[in-house]
C-alpha positions as MATLAB code, in Angstrom:
seq = 'XXXXXXXXXXXXXXXXXXXXXXXXXXXXXXXXXXXXXXXXXXXXXXXXXXXXXXXXXXXXXXXXXXXXXXXXXXXXXXXXXXXXXXXXXXXXXXXXXXXXXXXXXXXXXXXXXXXXXXXXXXXXXXXX';
ca = [
     156.174  -78.277  143.088;
     154.047  -75.154  142.992;
     155.804  -73.545  140.032;
     154.122  -75.922  137.611;
     150.784  -74.340  138.590;
     151.924  -70.742  138.207;
     150.485  -70.103  134.747;
     147.065  -71.555  135.590;
     146.945  -69.672  138.915;
     147.885  -66.430  137.212;
     145.138  -66.938  134.630;
     142.611  -67.696  137.394;
     143.587  -64.492  139.194;
     143.186  -62.518  135.971;
     139.733  -64.015  135.429;
     138.774  -63.212  139.030;
     140.070  -59.655  138.665;
     138.006  -59.197  135.511;
     134.909  -60.329  137.415;
     135.609  -57.873  140.220;
     136.262  -55.140  137.679;
     132.965  -55.740  135.927;
     130.978  -55.823  139.174;
     132.679  -52.762  140.672;
     132.977  -50.660  137.511;
     130.098  -48.331  138.289;
     130.237  -48.293  142.070;
     130.527  -44.654  143.158;
     133.596  -43.798  145.199;
     135.448  -46.979  144.236;
     138.412  -47.061  141.844;
     139.516  -50.414  140.487;
     142.885  -51.411  139.007;
     143.567  -50.545  135.395;
     145.732  -52.677  133.141;
     146.953  -50.647  130.159;
     146.410  -52.122  126.710;
     149.236  -54.384  125.680;
     150.178  -55.244  129.253;
     149.318  -58.066  131.606;
     148.710  -57.935  135.349;
     149.182  -61.012  137.540;
     146.829  -59.725  140.288;
     148.741  -61.101  143.228;
     146.463  -58.659  145.041;
     143.243  -56.969  143.949;
     143.562  -53.498  145.379;
     140.850  -50.881  145.074;
     140.791  -47.258  146.176;
     138.110  -45.735  148.380;
     138.255  -42.354  150.084;
     136.428  -43.922  153.060;
     138.759  -46.905  153.145;
     138.796  -47.509  156.908;
     134.997  -47.408  157.110;
     134.769  -49.783  154.141;
     137.210  -52.191  155.763;
     135.126  -52.211  158.953;
     131.927  -52.654  156.928;
     133.420  -55.682  155.191;
     134.784  -57.126  158.445;
     131.330  -56.809  160.025;
     130.107  -59.036  157.185;
     132.954  -61.534  157.698;
     134.709  -60.430  154.506;
     138.456  -60.111  154.813;
     140.416  -57.230  153.380;
     143.950  -55.994  153.902;
     145.975  -52.814  153.738;
     149.290  -54.161  152.509;
     151.108  -50.855  152.163;
     149.795  -48.316  154.707;
     152.983  -46.229  154.617;
     154.437  -44.945  151.344;
     157.981  -46.078  150.606;
     159.547  -42.658  151.108;
     158.277  -42.578  154.721;
     159.424  -46.063  155.712;
     162.397  -46.340  158.083;
     164.438  -48.250  155.520;
     164.551  -45.151  153.317;
     165.016  -42.548  156.078;
     168.586  -41.931  154.905;
     167.184  -40.409  151.705;
     165.818  -37.533  153.774;
     162.257  -37.477  152.485;
     159.546  -36.098  154.711;
     155.746  -36.050  154.730;
     154.505  -33.933  151.860;
     157.384  -34.731  149.507;
     155.252  -37.192  147.525;
     151.656  -36.077  148.162;
     150.080  -38.437  145.617;
     151.713  -41.499  147.187;
     150.664  -40.332  150.639;
     147.086  -39.702  149.491;
     146.771  -43.088  147.788;
     148.247  -44.878  150.817;
     145.195  -43.700  152.757;
     142.753  -45.070  150.180;
     144.038  -48.499  149.162;
     142.334  -51.684  150.281;
     142.980  -55.177  148.962;
     139.992  -57.463  148.527;
     140.138  -61.261  148.672;
     142.133  -62.604  145.726;
     143.368  -66.122  145.118;
     143.104  -68.569  142.237;
     140.346  -70.690  143.780;
     138.104  -67.708  144.586;
     134.606  -68.583  143.423;
     132.314  -66.404  141.355;
     129.825  -66.550  144.234;
     132.379  -65.137  146.691;
     133.470  -62.440  144.257;
     129.811  -61.486  143.875;
     129.336  -61.378  147.644;
     132.373  -59.133  148.128;
     131.391  -56.825  145.267;
     127.800  -56.598  146.530;
     129.048  -55.611  149.978;
     131.332  -52.941  148.513;
     128.407  -51.593  146.454;
     126.136  -51.634  149.509;
     128.742  -49.647  151.446;
     129.058  -47.131  148.626;
     125.310  -46.497  148.759;
     125.399  -45.769  152.498;
];
């Protein structure tokens, strides 16, 4: 039943991501997703990077804005991959990024008003 809506939902997510991207483009300390030319992103999640991620998440929560850290542990440090023998420090970029990523609200029905509210809160945090 839901598959028939997939294309329209994907397009809505892409539109919402573009709105976030425009509003967050010049916010200091915030990195937004980049979609290389010639490629398409479905934006199941809208994940930004912030070197003060935990403080930003609390700031948003205090304003009743949800956010999520979907992948707090890089793959090479997860128990499933322990047999590969990787240890902390083997993939420093992945470990660094895992401490910065934060997913903002993203769903097809997300309104422009809500996107604006989230982006304004992120910008307010960045100025603090």
